[in-house]
MARRO-626197 format. One record per residue (C-alpha): residue in three letters; chain; x, y, z. Coordinates in steps of 0.5 Angstrom, whole numbers, padded with zeros to 4 digits. Example, Ala and Ser with C-alpha at 12.3 -4.5 7.8 and 13.67 -1.06 7.14 Angstrom:
<nodes>
<node sero="ALA" kolpa="A" c1="0025" c2="-0009" c3="0016"/>
<node sero="SER" kolpa="A" c1="0027" c2="-0002" c3="0014"/>
</nodes>
This chain:
<nodes>
<node sero="MET" kolpa="A" c1="0020" c2="0036" c3="0035"/>
<node sero="ASN" kolpa="A" c1="0018" c2="0038" c3="0028"/>
<node sero="TRP" kolpa="A" c1="0024" c2="0039" c3="0023"/>
<node sero="ASP" kolpa="A" c1="0022" c2="0046" c3="0022"/>
<node sero="LEU" kolpa="A" c1="0023" c2="0047" c3="0029"/>
<node sero="ILE" kolpa="A" c1="0030" c2="0044" c3="0028"/>
<node sero="LEU" kolpa="A" c1="0032" c2="0047" c3="0022"/>
<node sero="MET" kolpa="A" c1="0030" c2="0054" c3="0025"/>
<node sero="GLY" kolpa="A" c1="0034" c2="0053" c3="0031"/>
<node sero="VAL" kolpa="A" c1="0040" c2="0050" c3="0027"/>
<node sero="MET" kolpa="A" c1="0039" c2="0056" c3="0023"/>
<node sero="TYR" kolpa="A" c1="0040" c2="0062" c3="0028"/>
<node sero="SER" kolpa="A" c1="0045" c2="0058" c3="0032"/>
<node sero="PHE" kolpa="A" c1="0049" c2="0058" c3="0026"/>
<node sero="ALA" kolpa="A" c1="0048" c2="0065" c3="0024"/>
<node sero="GLY" kolpa="A" c1="0050" c2="0067" c3="0031"/>
<node sero="THR" kolpa="A" c1="0056" c2="0064" c3="0031"/>
<node sero="MET" kolpa="A" c1="0058" c2="0067" c3="0024"/>
<node sero="HIS" kolpa="A" c1="0057" c2="0074" c3="0028"/>
<node sero="PHE" kolpa="A" c1="0064" c2="0071" c3="0032"/>
<node sero="ILE" kolpa="A" c1="0067" c2="0068" c3="0026"/>
<node sero="LYS" kolpa="A" c1="0066" c2="0074" c3="0021"/>
<node sero="PRO" kolpa="A" c1="0065" c2="0080" c3="0025"/>
<node sero="LYS" kolpa="A" c1="0067" c2="0085" c3="0020"/>
<node sero="VAL" kolpa="A" c1="0061" c2="0083" c3="0015"/>
<node sero="TYR" kolpa="A" c1="0057" c2="0085" c3="0021"/>
<node sero="LEU" kolpa="A" c1="0060" c2="0091" c3="0022"/>
<node sero="LYS" kolpa="A" c1="0060" c2="0094" c3="0015"/>
<node sero="VAL" kolpa="A" c1="0052" c2="0093" c3="0014"/>
<node sero="MET" kolpa="A" c1="0050" c2="0095" c3="0021"/>
<node sero="PRO" kolpa="A" c1="0047" c2="0103" c3="0021"/>
<node sero="LYS" kolpa="A" c1="0052" c2="0108" c3="0024"/>
<node sero="PHE" kolpa="A" c1="0047" c2="0111" c3="0028"/>
<node sero="PHE" kolpa="A" c1="0048" c2="0105" c3="0033"/>
<node sero="LYS" kolpa="A" c1="0053" c2="0106" c3="0038"/>
<node sero="ALA" kolpa="A" c1="0058" c2="0101" c3="0041"/>
<node sero="ARG" kolpa="A" c1="0057" c2="0097" c3="0034"/>
<node sero="THR" kolpa="A" c1="0062" c2="0092" c3="0035"/>
<node sero="PHE" kolpa="A" c1="0059" c2="0090" c3="0042"/>
<node sero="LEU" kolpa="A" c1="0052" c2="0090" c3="0039"/>
<node sero="VAL" kolpa="A" c1="0055" c2="0085" c3="0033"/>
<node sero="TYR" kolpa="A" c1="0058" c2="0080" c3="0039"/>
<node sero="LEU" kolpa="A" c1="0051" c2="0081" c3="0043"/>
<node sero="SER" kolpa="A" c1="0046" c2="0080" c3="0038"/>
<node sero="GLY" kolpa="A" c1="0051" c2="0073" c3="0035"/>
<node sero="ALA" kolpa="A" c1="0051" c2="0071" c3="0043"/>
<node sero="PHE" kolpa="A" c1="0043" c2="0072" c3="0043"/>
<node sero="GLU" kolpa="A" c1="0042" c2="0069" c3="0036"/>
<node sero="ILE" kolpa="A" c1="0046" c2="0063" c3="0039"/>
<node sero="LEU" kolpa="A" c1="0042" c2="0062" c3="0046"/>
<node sero="LEU" kolpa="A" c1="0035" c2="0064" c3="0042"/>
<node sero="GLY" kolpa="A" c1="0037" c2="0058" c3="0037"/>
<node sero="ILE" kolpa="A" c1="0038" c2="0053" c3="0042"/>
<node sero="GLY" kolpa="A" c1="0032" c2="0056" c3="0046"/>
<node sero="LEU" kolpa="A" c1="0028" c2="0053" c3="0041"/>
<node sero="PHE" kolpa="A" c1="0029" c2="0046" c3="0042"/>
<node sero="PHE" kolpa="A" c1="0027" c2="0046" c3="0050"/>
<node sero="GLU" kolpa="A" c1="0020" c2="0046" c3="0050"/>
<node sero="TYR" kolpa="A" c1="0020" c2="0050" c3="0057"/>
<node sero="THR" kolpa="A" c1="0024" c2="0056" c3="0053"/>
<node sero="ARG" kolpa="A" c1="0021" c2="0055" c3="0046"/>
<node sero="SER" kolpa="A" c1="0016" c2="0060" c3="0047"/>
<node sero="LEU" kolpa="A" c1="0021" c2="0066" c3="0050"/>
<node sero="ALA" kolpa="A" c1="0026" c2="0064" c3="0045"/>
<node sero="ALA" kolpa="A" c1="0021" c2="0065" c3="0039"/>
<node sero="VAL" kolpa="A" c1="0019" c2="0072" c3="0042"/>
<node sero="GLY" kolpa="A" c1="0027" c2="0074" c3="0043"/>
<node sero="ILE" kolpa="A" c1="0028" c2="0071" c3="0035"/>
<node sero="ILE" kolpa="A" c1="0022" c2="0076" c3="0033"/>
<node sero="LEU" kolpa="A" c1="0025" c2="0082" c3="0037"/>
<node sero="ILE" kolpa="A" c1="0032" c2="0081" c3="0034"/>
<node sero="LEU" kolpa="A" c1="0028" c2="0080" c3="0027"/>
<node sero="VAL" kolpa="A" c1="0025" c2="0087" c3="0028"/>
<node sero="VAL" kolpa="A" c1="0031" c2="0090" c3="0030"/>
<node sero="PHE" kolpa="A" c1="0035" c2="0087" c3="0024"/>
<node sero="LEU" kolpa="A" c1="0030" c2="0090" c3="0019"/>
<node sero="SER" kolpa="A" c1="0034" c2="0096" c3="0020"/>
<node sero="VAL" kolpa="A" c1="0041" c2="0093" c3="0017"/>
<node sero="HIS" kolpa="A" c1="0036" c2="0091" c3="0011"/>
<node sero="PHE" kolpa="A" c1="0034" c2="0097" c3="0010"/>
<node sero="ASN" kolpa="A" c1="0040" c2="0100" c3="0011"/>
<node sero="MET" kolpa="A" c1="0044" c2="0096" c3="0006"/>
<node sero="LEU" kolpa="A" c1="0038" c2="0099" c3="0001"/>
<node sero="ARG" kolpa="A" c1="0041" c2="0106" c3="0001"/>
<node sero="GLY" kolpa="A" c1="0046" c2="0105" c3="-0004"/>
<node sero="GLU" kolpa="A" c1="0052" c2="0101" c3="-0006"/>
<node sero="LYS" kolpa="A" c1="0057" c2="0103" c3="-0001"/>
<node sero="TYR" kolpa="A" c1="0052" c2="0099" c3="0004"/>
<node sero="ALA" kolpa="A" c1="0050" c2="0094" c3="0000"/>
<node sero="MET" kolpa="A" c1="0057" c2="0090" c3="0000"/>
<node sero="LYS" kolpa="A" c1="0056" c2="0087" c3="-0007"/>
<node sero="VAL" kolpa="A" c1="0049" c2="0084" c3="-0006"/>
<node sero="PRO" kolpa="A" c1="0045" c2="0085" c3="-0012"/>
<node sero="LYS" kolpa="A" c1="0039" c2="0090" c3="-0010"/>
<node sero="TRP" kolpa="A" c1="0034" c2="0085" c3="-0012"/>
<node sero="ILE" kolpa="A" c1="0036" c2="0080" c3="-0007"/>
<node sero="LEU" kolpa="A" c1="0036" c2="0086" c3="-0002"/>
<node sero="ILE" kolpa="A" c1="0029" c2="0088" c3="-0004"/>
<node sero="VAL" kolpa="A" c1="0027" c2="0080" c3="-0003"/>
<node sero="ARG" kolpa="A" c1="0030" c2="0080" c3="0004"/>
<node sero="ILE" kolpa="A" c1="0025" c2="0085" c3="0007"/>
<node sero="PRO" kolpa="A" c1="0019" c2="0081" c3="0006"/>
<node sero="LEU" kolpa="A" c1="0023" c2="0075" c3="0008"/>
<node sero="GLN" kolpa="A" c1="0024" c2="0078" c3="0014"/>
<node sero="PHE" kolpa="A" c1="0016" c2="0078" c3="0016"/>
<node sero="ILE" kolpa="A" c1="0016" c2="0071" c3="0014"/>
<node sero="LEU" kolpa="A" c1="0021" c2="0069" c3="0019"/>
<node sero="ILE" kolpa="A" c1="0018" c2="0073" c3="0024"/>
<node sero="TRP" kolpa="A" c1="0011" c2="0069" c3="0022"/>
<node sero="TRP" kolpa="A" c1="0015" c2="0063" c3="0023"/>
<node sero="ALA" kolpa="A" c1="0018" c2="0064" c3="0030"/>
<node sero="TYR" kolpa="A" c1="0010" c2="0067" c3="0032"/>
<node sero="LEU" kolpa="A" c1="0008" c2="0060" c3="0030"/>
<node sero="TYR" kolpa="A" c1="0012" c2="0057" c3="0036"/>
<node sero="ILE" kolpa="A" c1="0010" c2="0062" c3="0042"/>
</nodes>
């Protein structure tokens, strides 16, 4: 198993765990047009954990990578929402919010390598 695959699995598992530890942070950045936002925070966290773990097993790796890509595409709405203004940015500098957009596509490409 490659070091980058281990890193990706740990990264998504950790990120998913944070949804359960600090759910209010995720609720603040989630666009208001999503319904059942609290449920979605926990659901996305659970999926991130499961998909991160799924990367460690050869027979689930491809499916986990596809799931990660789908989640990253949905999460773009959060990143764009945070660019709407100070109220949504949670004191994150605008330049970081802008850099996160192309970073999201790099993460999508990285996951695509394991399909």
